[in-house]
N, C-alpha and C positions, 0 to 999 in steps of 0.2 A: 300417742296422745294424737287424737284426731284434729285436723286443721281446715279451716275452711278458704284457705289461702290456695286456691288451684293452679296459681302464677308458678308453683314450686314445682310441677309436672310438665311444664312447656318446655320447648326446644329453645335455646338461647338465639338460635339463628332466626327463629320467627320474629324476634323483636327487632332484629339488625336489618333484616331485608323482606320486601315484600316480593312474594312469588305469585303470580297469577296467569291463568287460572289454576288453583291448587288440585283441581280433580277434573280429569280429562276422559274422553270416550276411546275405547279401544279401536284399532283400525281405521281412525280418523287423523288426519294431519291437526296437530294443535299448535297455535302459536304463543309461546310463553315469555314473559316478561319478567325479569329479575331488577328489582327497583331498589336502593339503598334506602334506608331510613335513619337520616342523618349523615352530615359531611364525615364522621368518623367511619362510617361504612363505606364510603365513596369508593368507586373502581378507579384507581388512579394510573393503571398501565395502559398501553396502548392496545394490548391484546391479551386474551387469556387462552389457556387450553380448557376446552369443555368436554366432558366425559358424560355419558348417559348410563347407568346401571341398574337394569331391572333386578328386583329382589330374587325372582324365583330360578334363574339361571345359573347362579352359582358365581363364584368369582373367577377372574380369567386366569388367576394363577393355578387354580385346583383343575379348573374346566376349561383348558386352553383351546380344546376343540369346538366350544359353544361359541356362537355368536351372542356374547353376554355383554359387550360393551361397545359403546360409539362413541368416536372422537371427532371433536370440531375444534376450530379455532373461533374465539368468540371477540368481536371489537365492540365497545362502549358506544352508544349511540351519543347524539349532541346533548341529551337530556340526562345524561349520566346512566341509564338504563342499559342492560344488556337484553337482548331479544334473539329468538332463535326457533324455527319452526320443527316438530318430530311427530311421526306417525307410532304412537304407544301402542302396546299390544298386551293382553293378556287381563286378568282382575288381580293388579297386583301394585306395590309401591315401587317407586323409581327414584334413585338417587341421583341428583345433578351436582357435579361437582366443576367447581372452578379454581384453576390453579396458575400461580405464577411460579417465578424461580423459588419463593421463600414459603409461601402460603399457600394452603387450601381449604376452600369453603364447600361444605356440603348442605345442598338444600334437597327438599322433597316435593314429588307430586306423586297423586294416585290414579292409576287407569282402572275403570270401572266397564263392566260388560254393557250390552244394550238395555237389559231390564232395569238398570239401576239409572240410566239417563234419563233426565227431567225429575229425579226423585232429589230431595235436598234432605240432610241430617236435622232433625228438630228433636231438641231436648225437652222432655217434660215429664210430668207428674201426674199420676191418674188417682192418688190416694191421699189424702191430706185432710186436717181438720183446723176449725175455727173455734171462737169463744161460743159458738152456737151448739156445740156439743162439749167436747172434752178438750178443746184447744184452748189457745191463750189469746190470739188476736183477731180483730174483726176481717170479715172476707176480703175487704178491698186492700187491707193492710197486708194481710198474707200474700196476696197477688203481688203488690208490690215488691214485696221483700224476695220472692222468690223470682220476680222479674231481675231484680238487681245481682241474683246470682247465677244467672244466664239460662232461664227456662224460656221457651219458645210457648209453650201450652200447658196448660192444667185444668183439673177442675177441682172446686171445693167440694169435699164428700163427706160431710158431716153424717154422725150415725142417727139413722131414721129421719134425716131432713135434707130435702131438697130445695128448700127456699134460699139457704144460705149462699149456695151457688149462683142462683139469680140475682140476689143482691150485689154479689160481685160485678157481675156484668152490667147490671143497671149502674152503678157508681161510675163506669166509664164509660157510658154509651154516647156522650156527648164529646169525646176527645179521640183522636186517633191515635192507637196505640197498636203495636205490632206484636202485644201478647195474645194469643188464642185464648180466650176465657170459655170454658165449656161447663154446662150444666152437669151436675152429679150429685151423687150420695151413696152413703153404705147402708147397704140393706140387711136387713136382720130377719130370714123368713121363720115365722114361727116354727119351733119344733114340734108342739102339738097344739091343742085349743087353749093350752093354758101357760105355755112356756116359750120363750123366745130360744132361738137356736146360736150355737156358738160358731157357726159357719157364718162368715162375712162374705158380704158379694159386693163388688164394686159396680155400679150402674154409673158409666161414663157416656154422656152425650144425649141422651134420651129426652123425648119431647114432654115427657110427663114423669111426674113421681110413682115409682112402685111400693115404695113404704106408704104413700096415702091410700093405696089400693088393700092393705092390709091393716089399716087401723082398726077395723071392725073385726074382732077375731073371730067371733060364730060365722060371720059372712065367709070370712077366708078360709076357716076349715073345712066349709061346705064346698066352696069351690075346687080345692086341693083332693078333698074326697072324690069329687068328680072327676077330676084330672087325673087321679090313679088310674082311671079307665081307659085312658088315651095314650098311656105309655107303658113301656116296658120297665116293670122294676125288677132288678136282681133278686133271684131266688133266696140269697143269703138273708135278705132282709125281712124282719118279722116284726108284727105288732108296729109300735110307734114308729119303728125305722123307716117303714114302708112311707109313712106319712112324712116323715123328715127328709127323706131322697124325693118324693115327688112335690114336697113344698120348695125345696132347693131348684129343682128342675124347671118348675113352673116359674120362679122368679127369674132365671136366666132367660127362658122363653119371653114372657112379658117384656124383658129388656129389650129384646131384640124387635117384639113389636112397636116399641117405643123408639126404635129408629137409634137404640145406644148399643155400646158394647159391654157386654157382661164380664167381668173379672173375677177370677176365682184366686181369694186371697189367702196369704198365709196359712196352708194347712198345718204347717209345723209350728204355729204357736203354741208355746209352753206357758201356760199358767198352772202351776202346782203338776199338772201333768199335760199330755197332748189333749187340746180341746177339741179336736176332731178325730175321731177313730180312723186308722187308716184303711180300714175295709170301705168306710164312707168314701173317704178321698180317692181312694183306688178307683173305685165303681163309676164315681162322677168323671173321673177323668177318661175311663174306659168308653162311657157312653157319649163324651165331650158335649156337655148341653152347654158348655161355657164358650167364650170366644176369645178369651185369653186368659193364661196363668201368671199370677205374681210371683213369678221365680225368685225375685229379690224383694223383700218385704218390710224392710225399716229396721228390723231388731238387728243388735249388735252381738249377742250370744250366738256361739258357734254353730249350734246346731239348726235353727230354723232355715237360714239361707242355704247353707250347705246341703242339708237334707232335700231341699226343693229343687236345689241345683242338680244333685244326682239323679232325682228322679226324673226330672226333665230329660236329662242326656239318656237314661235307660228307655224311656217311651220312644225317645228318638231313635235308639237301636232296635225297638221292637217296631218302629213304622208307624207310631201315633206322631201327629204334626198338629199344633196348634200355637196361635201367637203367643208371645211371652211380653211382660214389661217388668221394669224395677219400679218399685215406689217408696217414697219417704215414711208414709203414714205418719206424718209428723204433726205434733200435737203444740209445737212452738216454732215459730219462724226465725226467731233471732237468739243470737248467743246460744246456738244448741246444737249439737250432733245431729238430732234427729233431722233437721231440715237439709241436711246435704249426705246423708247416708246412701241414698241410691236413687238412680233415676233411670228414665227410659229415652233411647234413642230411636227415633222413627224415621224411616225415609218414605217421604211423601212427596208427593207432587206439589202441593199447598198446605200452608199453615193454616187450614182451618179444618172445623170439625168431621166434615163427613170423610175428608182426604185422609186424616189422621185414623180415623175407625177404619176405614178398608185397608190402609196400608198394615195395620197391627193384625186385622185378620188374615192377610194375605200373607203373615209371617215376614214382613219387611220390618224388623225391630229387633232390637237387643236390648238386655238390661244391664245396667252398668252399676257396681259397687264401688264407691268411693271413700269407704270408711278408714282405709288406709292411705298413706302417701301415694301409692301407684295403684291405679284402679285395676278392677278385674271387671270382665267383660263376659256375660253368658249369653251364648246364641248360635248361629249357624258360622262356622268358620271363616267363610269370605266375608260377613258382614261384620265379625269380631276383629279382622285383621283390619277392614275398612274404619271401624270404630277407634283403634288405637291410633291410627293415622290422625283421623279427625281430631280427637282429643288433644294432641300435640299440635297439629299444624293448622288447624281450622278454629278450634274453639277459643283462643286467644284473642283475636280481635272481635270476633263476634260476642265474647263477653262483656269487653268494654262498653259495646253500644248498648248492650242489655242493661248494664248497671245505670248508665246515664238515662235510658228510658224508666228503669223502676224507681231510679230516686224521685224523678219528674212526677210519677205516677204515685208516689208516697205523699208528695208535696200538695198534689192535686185533691187526694183522698182526705187530707187535713186542713183544706180550704186555705193552703199558701197562695197569695198573690202571685201571678206570672207564671204558675206551674202549667195553666192551660196552653199557655203561649209556646213555652217551651216545647211541650209534646206536639203542638202543631209543626213547630221548625225542624224538629228532629224526625219528624215521621217520614218514612220510606226508606230511611237510612238502612236497615236490615235488608228488605228487599233488594236494594241496589248491591249490597254485599255479597248476598247469595249469586247474583247475576254476575258479578266480578270473578268470583272464586270457583265456579261451576263452570265447565266449558260446553254450554250445549244451549 
């Protein structure tokens, strides 16, 4: 049974002790603070044995010749906090253990290498729907509901429609919110002059609508006919398949011209049979006209996401490299498994459109499957390890702030008095939290 109660995954220690910063830079001495959360967790002894244990060096019992743990004596300060400084190393998690004669407390921090310094983890969704296509709720309500469940950014991507994403942005334009709302749409390039295709493309963040450019079927057919002379079309395609490939290729290219991110969606979507022939999927991936691959795409049946995950890792083994995302593809943002099935973690310098797009293009993202109690993360191993740490150690306090803002956003969209003042009062707390927990 799927649950939306993400708290079930969180480490108990996070609720009892605040450790900051939680993420530190390799090769730099970091000052760490451990603060009790409530008098039940107070440090009552005059001193404690403090030890630091890197994950990647093995245990001191099995590898006694390694320099694999570090011992100190720690004394609580007048304010009840324990503080120490240490030069962490490598890209790995560290346990911090505090012990007295009877008890031992284990906490964690994560050390990152230079290229991740200055990048913050942002949870987002690049693919979801509202009542303007086949969803249930209005754009502003969907945005608020997603914020309540811990999302930092999202795009409304209704079928054939760009305007709903702009409506969500418009509703909140006069209030300070820290949810980044990005324009978007789900694009359906025509298969030929009379048929729409089953290959779906997410347009995330561009300055104008790609669907609007395809409204006149005859005009678009002529455009794609001309475009076929500009690109290399695989020899295996004949007849209408040549047009189909070129039409999709053109859509991805136009998304780039609009300044957006083109996402290749759910190629292993099953509706009676596979809706996209694997030969088309493979050729699109070989030619890489897209910016990112929706490796996890919202469905709960085993084939879709598993096949896409295997294909991604096979491509990595073959030397192909592209950005990846996980999306809910949800059509209902309340009381629904759909709204929590998958998401993307992006590691970006800022929570804004261009920074997010660039980070995904540069492969600083992972896809997270949250269908089951324990999440599954797809991506580069070092980012997967980092993501596992963040889900347990960083996102609990993050999600609490998101819930408060999301609830106030919902009230504001519904015209509830006082909602604007609430949003103004809490504005800036998320950025302050990031600066507290990331040591750079």
